[in-house]
N, C-alpha and C positions, 0 to 999 in steps of 0.2 A: 930586780927585787932584792933588797938588802935588809929589810926589816926582819930581825930574828923571830919576832912573834908570829909574823905572817908565814915564815918558813916552817916554824914548828907546827902551826895550825894546819898547814897544807899536808905535812907528813902524817900528823895524827888523824886528820880527817880521812886521808887515803887509807890509813891503817884500819880505821873503823869500817869503812866500806869493804875492804878486802877481808877483814875478819868475819863480817856477817856473811859474805858470799861463801867463804870457806866453811863456815859453821853450819849454815842451813841450805846451802846450794842455790841461792837465788834471792832476788829482791833487794840486795844491798845497794845496787847501783841507783835505786830510786832516791837514795839519800845524798848522792853526789852533789846535785844542784843546791839543795838547801844548805848543806855543809859549806859549799863554796860561797854562798851568799851571806850566811849568818854567822859562820865561824871563821872562815878565812878572810872574809870582808870584801869580796868582789861586789861592787855596787850595781853593775849592769847585768840584768837577767840574761841577756843574750850572750854576754861574755862568760857567765857562769855555765850556761848550757853547752856552749862550744868547748870550753875547757873540760867540763865533766864528761862530754862525749868522748874526747880523746883518752881520758883516763880510764873510762869504762872499756873502751876498745882494747887498750893495752892489757888490762887485767883479764879480759875475756880470752885473749890469745894466749896469755900465760897459763891460764887454767885449762885451755884446750890441749896444750902439750901433755899435761898430766893425765887427762882423760884419754887421749890418743894412745898413750903408753899402756893404759889398761884395756884397750880395745873397745872403748865405749863410743866411738865415733863412726856413724854410717856415712862414709865420705860422699857417696853419690847424692843422697838426699840432702845432706848438709850443704854441699856445694851448690846444688840447685836452689835451695832456700836462700842461701847467702847472696848469690848473684842476682836472682830475681828481686829479692827483698831490698838489695842495695839501691835499685832504681826507685823503689818506694821511699827509701830513706832520703835520697837526694831530693825527691819531690816534697816530702814532708818537711825537711829542714829548710828548703827554700820558702815554703809557706810560713813556717815558724819565724824565719827572719823578717818576713814582711809585716808581722803583727807587732803591735805595741808590746813592749817588754812586760809591763804590769799585767796586761790582759793575758799574755802567754803564761805568766807565773800563776795567775788565778786559775787558768785551765789546768796547769800542772798540779795544783792542789787537788783538783778533782780526780786526776789520774792516780794520785797517791791514794785516794780513798778506794779506788777500784783495785789497786795493788794490795792494799790492806785486806780487803774482802777476799781476794784470791789467796792470800797467805793463810787465811783462817780455814780454808778447805783442806782436809787431810789429803796427802798424796797417796794415790792408789798404786799398788805394785802390778805392773803388767808383765806378762810372760813374753819372752822373745818370740817373734814371728819369723818364720823362715824366708818370707818374701818381702821383708822390709826395704830391701834395696832394689826392687824391681823398678823399671823405667816408669811403669804406670803409676806406682806409688809416688815417685818423685814428681811426676807431672801434677798430681793432685795437690801438691804442696804449693804450687805457684801462686794461686789466688790468695791463699793465707799468707804467703811470704810478702806479697805486695802490701797487704793491709798491715801486717806486723811491722814491716820496714817503714811504712809511712808514719805509723804511730811512734816508732822509735826515733825517726828523724825529726818529727814535729816537736816532741817533748825532750829530745836529747837523752833518752833512757836506753838501757840495754834491751828491754823488751822480752827478756827470757820468760816472764810470766805469760806472755802471749805465744811465744815460739814453741815452748815445751808441749802444751796441750795440742797445738796445731799439728806438730809432728806425730804425736801419739794417735790423734784422730785420723790423720791421713795415711799413716803407715802401719799402725798397731805395733810400733816398736816398744821396747821396754822403757821404763822411766830412766834407767841408767843411760841407755843409748840416746834417749831424747835430750837429757840434760847435757851429755857430752857433745852431741851433734849441734845443739842449739848455740854452743859457744862460738862456733865458726860464724854463725849468722850475727850473733851479738857483737862480736869483734868487727865484722865487716860493716854492719849498720853504723856502729859508733864511728868507725874510721871515715865512712862516707859523709856522715853528719859533721864530724870535726873538720874535714877538708873543706866542706861547703862553708862552714862558719869561718874558717881560717881565711878564706878568700875575702871576707868582709872585715878581717882584722879582729874577729871575736874569739880568739884563743890566746890565753896567757900561757905561753910555753914553759916559763919557769915554774909557775904554780902546778901546771899539769905534770911536769917531770917529778916534782916533789910528791904530788898526790899519788903518782904511779909507784914511786919508790916505797911509800908507806903502804900502799895496797898490796905489794908483793909480800912484805913482811907480815902484814895482818892476815893475808890469805893463808900463808904457811901455818901460822898459829891457829887460825880458825879451822883449817883442815885437820890438824892434829887433834884438836879438842873435839871435833865432830865424831871422830872414831870412838872416843870414850863416851860420848853422849848420844850415840846413834838411836838408842831406844827412846830418847826424849826429843827427837827431831820435831814432832808436831807441836809439843809444848813450847819449844824454842821459837817456832814459827808464829805461834799465837802471841807470845811476848813481843816479838818483833813487829807483828801487825799492830799491836797497841801503840808502839812507838811511832809507826808510820801514820796512824790515825792522828796522834797528837801533833806531829809535825804538819800534817795536812791542815788541821784546824788553824794552826798558827799562820801558815802561808795564806790560807783563804781569808783569814781576818786581816792580815797585813795588806794583801793585794786588793781585797774587796773594799777596804776602807779607803785606799788610794783611788780606786776607780770611782767610788761614790763621792769623793771630795770635790 
C-alpha cells in the first residue's frame, strides 16, 4: 500500500475510532467497517470486516492495560467470558464469511441501529458487589458470552454494548469493572474473528497497522478529554448515537439498493 491518501485516511479513521472509544468508553468500534469502506476505500465488505476486527482487537487490548492498572478488571469472569465467547466469535465469523458481502453489510446497518439505541440509554452507576468473582457468577456468564461472541464475530464488531450489560446482570459488578473486564472479551473476540478472516485472505495488514496506530493516538486524546467532560458523558453519547443512526441509514440505503437491483 503506497498511496499516501489511503495511508492518511487509514490513520485518521483509526484515530476517530480510538478517540470515540476513549471519550465515551464504547461504541466507537461500530464505525470501523463503515470508515474502512467509505473513507479508506476498501471495496470488499468481507475485507473491511476482517481488517476492522483486527484493529478493534488491538485497541481493546491497549485499553485493557490502562483499566487493569486502575484495578477495574475482574480477571476470572473476564477470562471466562472471553474464552467461551471466542468459540461464538469463531462460529459467527464463519457464518458471516459464507454470506454475500452486500447482504452482510445490510444486516450490519441494522446492528448499527441497535447500537445507536443502546447509546441513547443513560448508563447507571452500580455499586461494587463483594461476590462478583465467584465461580457461580462466572458460570452464569457463559451463555451470554456465546451469544455476544457470535454477534461480534458475525458482524466484526467489538460487542462491548452487549458484553457490558451481560456482565452487570450476571455478576452485579460495577460499571467501571464491567467496562474494564469487557475489554478482554472484546479483544479476544476481535482476534478470533480477524484470524478466521485472515485464513480466507480477508485482512489488509497494512491498513490494519495504520488504523491501529491512529487508534492509539486518538484513544489517548479521547481519554484525556473525557476526564474534563465527565459530567457531559450522556450528552456526548447521544450526539454519537445520532452519528451512528446517520451512518446506518447510509449503509442501509447503499446496500439495500444493491440487493434490490
